[in-house]
C-alpha positions as CSV (number, residue, x, y, z in Angstrom):
1,M,83.8,-73.4,-84.1
2,M,80.1,-72.3,-85.7
3,S,79.3,-68.4,-87.8
4,A,76.8,-65.8,-89.0
5,A,78.0,-62.8,-90.5
6,L,76.3,-60.1,-92.3
7,E,76.7,-57.6,-95.1
8,K,76.6,-53.6,-95.3
9,R,77.9,-51.5,-97.4
10,L,80.1,-48.5,-95.9
11,E,82.5,-45.9,-95.7
12,A,86.0,-47.5,-94.2
13,G,86.0,-44.7,-91.7
14,A,82.3,-45.3,-90.2
15,A,82.9,-49.0,-91.0
16,E,85.3,-48.6,-87.5
17,A,83.8,-46.4,-85.7
18,G,80.2,-47.2,-85.9
19,F,81.3,-51.6,-85.3
20,W,83.3,-49.9,-81.7
21,A,80.3,-47.7,-81.1
22,A,77.6,-50.8,-81.5
23,L,80.3,-52.9,-78.5
24,D,79.6,-50.1,-76.8
25,V,76.4,-50.7,-76.5
26,W,76.7,-54.7,-75.7
27,T,79.5,-54.4,-73.6
28,L,78.0,-51.2,-71.7
29,K,73.8,-51.1,-71.5
30,P,72.9,-54.6,-72.7
31,Q,69.9,-54.8,-71.5
32,V,68.9,-52.7,-74.8
33,A,69.5,-56.1,-76.5
34,N,68.3,-58.2,-74.4
35,R,65.7,-58.0,-72.5
36,R,65.5,-59.9,-69.4
37,L,68.6,-58.2,-67.8
38,S,68.8,-55.3,-65.8
39,G,71.9,-54.0,-67.1
40,C,76.0,-54.8,-66.5
41,R,78.1,-53.0,-63.9
42,L,81.9,-52.2,-64.8
43,E,84.7,-53.8,-62.7
44,A,87.5,-52.6,-63.9
45,E,89.9,-52.9,-67.2
46,R,92.8,-52.7,-68.6
47,E,95.7,-53.0,-71.3
48,A,97.7,-55.5,-72.0
49,H,100.1,-56.9,-75.1
50,C,98.2,-59.4,-77.2
51,S,100.0,-62.6,-76.0
52,A,99.6,-64.9,-73.8
53,A,102.7,-64.1,-71.7
54,G,101.0,-60.4,-72.1
55,L,97.6,-61.7,-70.6
56,R,98.5,-63.5,-67.6
57,P,100.0,-61.1,-65.3
58,V,96.2,-58.8,-66.9
59,L,94.2,-61.7,-65.2
60,A,95.8,-62.5,-62.1
61,E,95.1,-59.2,-61.0
62,L,91.7,-59.3,-62.3
63,L,91.2,-62.0,-61.6
64,P,92.9,-63.6,-58.6
65,G,91.7,-66.7,-58.5
66,L,91.9,-68.2,-61.6
67,R,93.0,-71.8,-61.0
68,R,96.4,-72.6,-62.4
69,E,94.5,-75.4,-64.9
70,S,93.2,-72.1,-67.1
71,G,96.4,-71.1,-68.0
72,G,96.6,-73.7,-69.8
73,E,93.1,-73.2,-71.2
74,L,93.9,-69.4,-72.1
75,D,97.1,-70.7,-74.5
76,E,93.6,-73.0,-76.0
77,I,91.4,-69.6,-76.4
78,L,94.1,-67.5,-76.6
79,P,92.8,-67.7,-81.3
80,A,89.8,-66.2,-80.6
81,V,90.4,-63.6,-78.8
82,V,93.4,-61.7,-80.9
83,G,92.3,-62.6,-84.8
84,E,94.6,-63.8,-87.0
85,R,97.8,-61.5,-86.0
86,A,98.9,-61.1,-82.7
87,G,100.6,-58.8,-81.5
88,G,99.6,-55.4,-80.8
89,R,97.4,-54.0,-77.9
90,L,94.3,-54.9,-76.2
91,K,91.5,-53.4,-73.7
92,V,90.8,-56.1,-71.2
93,M,86.8,-55.3,-69.2
94,L,85.6,-57.6,-66.3
95,R,82.5,-57.0,-66.6
96,T,79.2,-58.1,-63.6
97,V,76.4,-58.2,-65.8
98,I,73.3,-58.0,-64.2
99,P,69.3,-60.6,-64.4
100,K,65.5,-58.7,-63.7
101,T,64.5,-62.4,-62.2
102,Q,66.7,-63.3,-59.0
103,A,68.8,-65.6,-60.9
104,E,72.5,-64.8,-60.4
105,S,74.4,-62.3,-61.8
106,C,77.7,-63.0,-63.3
107,K,81.3,-62.0,-64.5
108,E,82.9,-62.2,-68.2
109,L,85.6,-60.5,-69.1
110,V,86.2,-59.0,-72.7
111,F,88.8,-58.4,-75.3
112,Q,88.5,-56.0,-77.4
113,D,91.7,-55.6,-79.9
114,F,91.5,-52.7,-82.4
115,E,94.0,-53.6,-85.1
116,N,92.0,-56.4,-85.3
117,N,88.3,-55.2,-85.2
118,T,87.6,-58.0,-82.3
119,A,85.5,-58.2,-79.2
120,T,85.3,-61.7,-77.7
121,F,83.0,-62.3,-74.0
122,I,84.2,-65.0,-71.9
123,P,82.5,-65.3,-69.1
124,V,84.5,-66.3,-65.7
125,E,82.4,-69.2,-63.0
126,G,83.2,-69.2,-59.7
127,H,84.2,-66.7,-57.7
128,I,86.8,-64.1,-58.4
129,A,88.5,-64.1,-55.2
130,T,88.9,-67.6,-54.3
131,S,88.4,-69.5,-57.5
132,C,87.2,-69.2,-61.1
133,T,87.5,-70.7,-63.7
134,F,86.8,-69.7,-67.7
135,K,83.0,-70.9,-68.4
136,K,84.8,-72.3,-72.3
137,S,81.2,-73.1,-73.8
138,N,80.1,-69.6,-73.8
139,I,82.6,-67.8,-75.6
140,Y,81.7,-66.1,-78.8
141,S,83.3,-62.8,-80.3
142,F,82.4,-60.3,-82.8
143,K,84.5,-59.2,-86.4
144,L,84.5,-56.1,-88.8
145,R,86.1,-56.7,-91.6
146,Q,86.8,-55.5,-95.8
147,I,85.2,-57.5,-98.3
148,E,88.7,-58.2,-100.6
149,G,88.2,-55.6,-103.7
150,D,85.4,-54.4,-102.5
151,E,86.3,-51.1,-100.1
152,L,82.9,-50.1,-98.9
153,L,81.2,-53.4,-98.5
154,W,82.3,-54.5,-94.9
155,V,81.7,-58.1,-92.8
156,I,80.3,-58.1,-89.3
157,S,80.4,-62.0,-87.8
158,V,79.7,-63.7,-84.6
159,S,81.4,-66.4,-83.9
160,I,81.1,-69.3,-80.8
161,L,83.8,-70.5,-80.2
162,C,82.3,-74.1,-78.4
163,P,78.5,-74.5,-80.6
164,E,78.0,-77.9,-79.9
165,E,78.9,-76.1,-75.6
166,W,77.2,-73.8,-75.4
167,V,74.5,-73.7,-72.5
168,A,71.4,-71.3,-72.2
169,D,70.0,-70.3,-69.6
170,G,67.2,-67.7,-71.3
171,I,68.6,-65.4,-69.5
172,L,71.6,-64.5,-69.5
173,Y,72.4,-66.3,-72.0
174,P,69.9,-67.6,-74.6
175,K,70.3,-69.9,-77.9
176,T,73.2,-69.1,-80.0
177,A,70.1,-68.9,-82.4
178,W,69.2,-65.2,-81.0
179,L,73.0,-64.2,-80.9
180,T,73.3,-65.0,-84.3
181,D,69.9,-64.1,-85.8
182,V,69.3,-61.0,-83.6
183,L,71.7,-59.9,-81.5
184,L,73.9,-59.9,-84.5
185,T,71.6,-57.9,-87.0
186,K,71.3,-55.5,-84.0
187,I,74.8,-55.2,-83.6
188,V,74.9,-54.8,-87.4
189,K,71.5,-51.9,-87.1
190,W,73.6,-50.0,-84.8
191,S,77.5,-49.6,-86.5
192,T,74.7,-48.3,-89.5
193,E,73.2,-45.6,-86.0
194,N,76.8,-44.0,-85.1
195,K,74.6,-42.4,-82.9
196,K,75.8,-43.0,-79.0
197,S,73.6,-40.4,-78.1
198,Y,70.9,-42.8,-78.8
199,F,71.8,-45.3,-76.4
200,K,71.8,-43.0,-73.2
201,S,69.1,-44.5,-70.8
202,T,67.7,-43.3,-67.2
203,L,69.3,-46.0,-65.4
204,S,72.8,-44.5,-66.2
205,L,72.0,-41.6,-63.4
206,I,71.2,-44.6,-60.8
207,S,72.9,-48.0,-59.6
208,V,71.7,-51.0,-62.0
209,E,72.2,-52.8,-58.6
210,K,70.0,-50.7,-56.4
211,Y,67.0,-50.6,-59.3
212,S,67.9,-54.2,-59.3
213,K,66.6,-54.4,-55.2
214,C,63.9,-51.9,-56.3
215,Y,62.9,-53.7,-59.2
216,H,62.4,-57.3,-56.9
217,S,60.9,-55.3,-54.0
218,L,58.4,-54.0,-55.5
219,K,57.4,-56.6,-57.3
220,S,57.0,-59.0,-54.5
221,K,55.3,-56.6,-53.2
222,Y,52.7,-55.5,-55.6
223,K,51.8,-59.3,-57.9
224,E,49.4,-60.1,-55.5
225,M,47.1,-56.9,-56.6
226,V,48.7,-57.5,-60.0
227,K,46.2,-60.7,-60.2
228,V,43.3,-59.3,-58.4
229,Q,43.6,-56.6,-61.1
230,F,44.3,-59.0,-64.0
């Protein structure tokens, strides 16, 4: 596992509130950080007990096509999801991440563990209704923790489960260096700002899918005109 971390002096309450506000931006409006994305669509949101037994029925509901062998993979992935202390409650979200290009969108599970201040992102390969599995190569998580002995010093880190197997496509999944050098820096910055209203976007007024289709239609229609002009 590979990890990178940035330290920041914050008050306890502000640290946790800011961290989750920043993660909400990346979870619900990823285009704010990755400009090659149009946005994402939240498909479902559930709560589950923080254990393999608690997660299985939720995953069966969200991913009815999950292959049987993925049940064994869950035990392997679980430590990254629940952090060092299992037993609490998790928020589990299924989102579709939509690129600006005509590349295929992708499904991701997002596990938010508020007790351990950890958020884990797990891509899903295949069709969720018929046959799908976890894309273990591209699992990553963010974590907020307090430095022992200093109540005002907090660390936000990003960890990649299998960095040597990471598959970068330059759109949905940039290189690991982008996660550690760019996205982590933005998460820390947003955590200190803690202003949800700052991230409101006009895109929230329309369907991201409709925007993406319109964008590609106009791009295709006028691309020759743009070549002539420039």
